[in-house]
Every structure is written in structure tokens, then in C-alpha cells.
C-alpha positions in Angstrom: -17.3 19.2 9.3 -14.4 21.2 10.5 -10.9 19.6 10.4 -9.9 18.7 13.9 -7.2 20.8 15.4 -4.2 18.5 15.1 -0.6 19.7 15.1 1.3 17.7 12.4 4.3 17.8 14.7 3.8 15.2 17.4 6.9 15.9 19.5 9.1 19.0 19.7 12.2 18.5 21.9 14.7 21.2 21.9 14.0 22.0 18.2 13.9 18.4 17.1 10.6 17.9 15.5 9.0 14.5 15.1 6.0 14.6 12.7 3.0 12.3 13.0 3.7 11.0 9.5 7.0 9.6 10.7 5.4 8.0 13.7 2.8 6.4 11.4 5.7 4.8 9.4 7.1 3.4 12.7 3.6 2.1 13.7 3.3 0.5 10.2 6.5 -1.5 10.5 5.8 -2.4 14.2 2.4 -3.8 13.3 3.9 -5.7 10.3 6.5 -7.2 12.7 3.8 -8.2 15.2 1.5 -9.8 12.6 4.5 -11.4 10.9 5.5 -13.1 14.2 2.0 -14.4 14.6 1.8 -15.7 11.1 5.3 -17.3 11.2 4.1 -19.6 14.0 1.4 -21.2 11.8 2.3 -24.6 10.4 2.0 -23.6 6.8 4.3 -20.5 7.2 7.2 -20.4 4.7 9.5 -18.7 7.2 10.3 -19.2 10.9 9.7 -16.5 13.6 13.4 -15.7 13.8 13.4 -14.7 10.2 10.6 -12.1 10.5 12.9 -9.2 11.5 15.1 -9.7 8.5 12.1 -9.8 6.2 10.7 -6.6 7.7 14.0 -4.9 7.3 14.1 -5.9 3.6 10.5 -4.7 3.2 11.3 -1.4 4.9 14.1 -0.6 2.4 11.8 -1.6 -0.4 9.0 0.7 0.8 11.2 3.7 1.3 13.4 3.4 -1.8 10.7 2.1 -4.1 8.2 4.7 -2.8 10.6 7.6 -3.5 11.7 6.3 -6.9 8.1 5.6 -7.9 7.0 9.1 -6.8 9.7 10.7 -8.9 9.1 8.4 -11.9 5.3 8.3 -12.0 4.5 11.9 -10.8 7.4 14.2 -11.1 9.8 12.9 -13.8 10.0 16.3 -15.4 11.2 17.8 -12.2 13.8 15.1 -11.9 15.1 15.8 -15.4 15.7 19.5 -14.4 17.1 18.7 -11.0 18.3 15.0 -10.6 19.5 15.6 -7.1 15.9 16.2 -6.0 15.5 12.4 -6.1 17.6 12.2 -2.9 16.0 15.1 -1.0 13.4 12.9 0.6 12.9 15.4 3.4 11.0 17.6 0.9 8.3 14.9 0.8 6.9 12.6 -1.9 6.2 8.9 -1.8 4.2 6.7 -4.1 2.4 3.5 -3.1 2.7 1.9 -6.5 6.5 2.6 -6.4 6.6 1.3 -2.8 4.8 -1.9 -3.9 7.4 -2.5 -6.7 10.1 -1.9 -4.1 8.6 -4.5 -1.8 8.3 -7.0 -4.6 12.0 -6.5 -5.4 12.9 -6.9 -1.7 10.8 -10.1 -1.4 12.5 -11.5 -4.5 16.0 -11.0 -3.0 14.9 -12.3 0.4 13.4 -15.4 -1.3 16.7 -16.0 -3.0 18.6 -15.5 0.2 16.4 -17.9 2.2 15.7 -20.3 -0.7 11.9 -19.7 -0.2 9.2 -19.7 -2.9 8.6 -16.2 -4.1 4.8 -16.6 -4.3 4.7 -18.2 -0.8 6.6 -15.4 0.6 4.4 -12.9 -1.1 1.3 -14.6 0.4 3.0 -14.3 3.8 3.7 -10.6 3.4 0.4 -9.5 1.8 -1.7 -9.5 5.0 1.0 -7.5 6.9 0.7 -4.5 4.6 -2.9 -3.1 4.9 -2.8 -1.8 8.4 0.4 0.0 7.6 -1.3 1.6 4.6 -4.1 2.7 6.9 -1.6 4.4 9.3 0.0 6.1 6.3 -3.3 7.6 5.2 -4.0 8.8 8.7 -0.6 10.5 8.5 -1.7 12.1 5.2 -4.9 13.3 6.9 -3.0 14.9 9.8 -0.6 16.5 7.4 -3.5 17.9 5.2 -2.1 16.3 2.1 -3.6 14.1 -0.6 -7.0 15.4 0.3 -10.2 15.0 -1.7 -12.0 17.0 -4.4 -14.2 19.9 -3.7 -17.7 18.7 -2.8 -21.2 20.0 -1.8 -20.7 22.0 1.5 -24.0 20.6 2.8 -23.0 17.0 2.2 -22.5 15.0 5.5 -18.9 14.0 4.5 -17.8 17.5 3.5 -14.8 18.8 5.5 -13.1 22.2 5.6 -9.3 21.9 5.9 -7.4 24.8 7.5 -5.0 25.0 4.5 -8.0 25.5 2.2 -10.7 27.1 4.4 -12.9 28.3 1.5 -13.6 24.9 0.0 -15.5 21.9 1.4 -13.7 18.7 0.4 -13.9 15.0 0.6 -11.6 13.7 3.4 -10.4 11.1 1.0 -7.5 10.2 3.2 -10.0 8.7 5.7 -11.8 6.8 2.9 -8.5 5.2 1.9 -7.5 4.5 5.5 -10.8 2.6 5.9 -10.8 0.7 2.6 -7.1 0.2 2.0 -6.3 -0.2 5.7 -9.1 -1.8 7.8 -11.3 -3.4 5.2 -8.4 -4.8 3.1 -6.7 -6.2 6.3 -9.9 -7.9 7.5 -10.5 -9.6 4.2 -6.9 -10.7 3.7 -6.6 -11.8 7.3 -9.8 -13.9 7.0 -8.8 -15.3 3.6 -5.2 -16.3 4.7 -6.3 -18.0 8.0 -6.4 -21.3 6.1 -3.9 -22.6 3.6 -4.6 -21.3 0.1 -3.1 -22.1 -3.3 0.3 -20.5 -3.9 -0.2 -17.0 -5.1 -3.9 -16.7 -4.2 -3.4 -14.3 -1.2 -1.0 -12.1 -3.2 -3.5 -12.0 -6.1 -6.4 -11.0 -3.8 -4.3 -8.2 -2.3 -3.5 -6.8 -5.7 -7.0 -7.0 -7.0 -8.7 -5.5 -3.9 -6.2 -2.7 -3.3 -6.3 -1.8 -7.0 -10.1 -1.7 -6.9 -10.3 0.3 -3.7 -7.7 2.8 -5.0 -9.5 3.1 -8.4 -12.8 3.9 -6.6 -11.4 6.5 -4.2 -9.5 8.3 -7.0 -12.9 9.6 -8.2 -13.1 11.8 -5.2 -9.4 12.3 -4.5 -7.8 15.6 -5.8 -5.0 14.8 -8.3 -1.7 16.6 -7.9 -1.9 20.1 -9.2 0.5 19.5 -12.2 -1.5 16.4 -13.2 -5.1 17.9 -13.2 -5.0 18.6 -16.9 -3.5 15.2 -17.7 -6.5 12.9 -17.3 -6.8 9.9 -19.6 -10.0 10.0 -21.6 -10.8 13.2 -19.8 -11.5 11.6 -16.4 -9.0 8.8 -15.4 -6.3 9.9 -13.0 -2.7 8.8 -12.9 -3.5 6.7 -9.8 -6.3 4.9 -11.6 -4.1 4.1 -14.6 -1.5 2.7 -12.2 -4.2 0.6 -10.4 -5.6 -1.1 -13.5 -2.5 -3.3 -14.0 -2.7 -4.2 -10.4 -6.3 -5.3 -10.7 -5.6 -7.3 -13.9 -2.5 -8.9 -12.4 -4.3 -9.9 -9.2 -7.2 -11.5 -11.0 -4.9 -13.4 -13.3 -2.7 -14.5 -10.4 -5.7 -15.9 -8.5 -7.0 -17.7 -11.6 -3.5 -19.2 -12.2 -3.2 -20.2 -8.5 -6.4 -22.1 -8.4 -5.9 -23.7 -11.8 -2.4 -24.8 -10.8 -3.7 -26.2 -7.5 -6.5 -28.1 -9.3 -4.1 -29.6 -11.8 -1.7 -30.6 -9.1 -4.5 -32.3 -7.1 -5.6 -34.2 -10.2 -2.0 -35.4 -10.8 -1.6 -36.5 -7.3 -5.0 -38.4 -7.5 -3.9 -40.1 -10.7 -0.6 -41.2 -9.1 -2.5 -42.7 -6.1 -4.9 -44.6 -8.4 -2.0 -45.8 -10.5 
């Protein structure tokens, strides 16, 4: 397949360039707001519809600040040590999902303190709002020809030639991630969260599924050039190492959530019988 002819600049007005990647961020936050408003109307929602905008604002700051700090810390800390001000030159690019996730967790923590809401309940509310935004972001990566896949068999049906590397057929791994981390993850979380679940279960499922999907796609995703020789055990990428704690935390959180719910039900039943 040949890469479709897509200009990464969506709008150019009098020298002001608006890139598709920026538009994808706006779509991500807009979709999170729309889904948040829908979920806030459910009887088991921890927040009211009029609180959704503030929650999205907190989350946006968490994504942007955490994503940038995470990218610098996890992938380019050596560059930061040489040039600390590079941390603030966000226009030069560089965001990390794992850093953005930590940023969102911090934002949710502060918002839960502000509204006196359970942290886990708020996390369960936010988790289904995230995947479609991730999908939009990966489409932005595809349009920008960044974070592409490894070189593959030119005759393979999935092989794609990118204009920035016309000699090598590659996996369009950005589209794999948009499908798995975006559409599939959203459908599973949306279905799972339609009914009340034990506190922390939806958050746990998000962590376990995203970590698993990211771990799998990393096998065909090209590591950053300066990290290609830094593979753990000779094959595990930095993204896979960062995903393993997510998978473990998600599984443990789901086990705890259902164990706590079962214990709570037993205690309530004993009180009724007594």
C-alpha cells in the first residue's frame, strides 16, 4: 500500500498553520466532554453534568503536562540533562501516553479532593472517556508520519510505503493502535461500564487492556532511534516495559474490586440476618 496523500497541515490561513495533530487533540477533548455528559446523567454517576466541564479541564492539563514530562523522563532524559529548557519547548514535539496517564491520575486525584468524590469512582467514570481520544491521537500520528512500524515484507497485505521513508515497507502501526487502543478499547469499556460495577473495576479493566494492546503492538512498532539498542533482554522495548506495570496494576485492581464488593455484600447480608 502507498501512504495516502495527506497534508499534515489541515488549515493554512495567512501563514497560521493548524496541523491535523492539534485538531485530533481538540476532537479527543470534545468527544470526552460529550461522553462525559452522557455518563453523568446515569443514576450511578459520581458527578453531575454541570461538573463535567471542570473535570475535562483538569484532565486536559493532566494529559498535556504529564505527557510532556513523561516523554522527557522516559525517552529523552539525557537530552533534558544537557538542555533543561527543552522540556518547555513543546512545539518541537514529544508526548508520552504513559506520562499523560500519570498526569490524568494526578488531575483526577486533585479533582476528587475538590469535589469530595471517591477517587476510584471518579477513575471509573473517566476511563471510558479516554479510548476514542487515544484513537484520534494515533490517527494524528499516522497523518504526521511519526511513530510508524517496523520494516516488514513488501509483499505483505499490510505493508505500507511512507513518503518520508520511500525505500522501506513498514507496518502502519499507528492504525493498529488506533483500532485497538481506540475503537476496541472504547467498545469493551463502554459495554462493561453500562451497568454498575464494583468500585475500581472499570479503571482496572482499562489499565489491563490498554497495557496488553500496547504491549502487543510494540512488537511491530519502530522504537525511537536512540532506543533501538536499549532493548531489555534483547527484545523488549521501552513501551513494553512501561506497559507491564499497567497490566499488573489493572489485574490486581480488578481482583481487589470484586473481592471488596463480595466482602461488603457478605457483611450487609450478615447485618440483615442479625
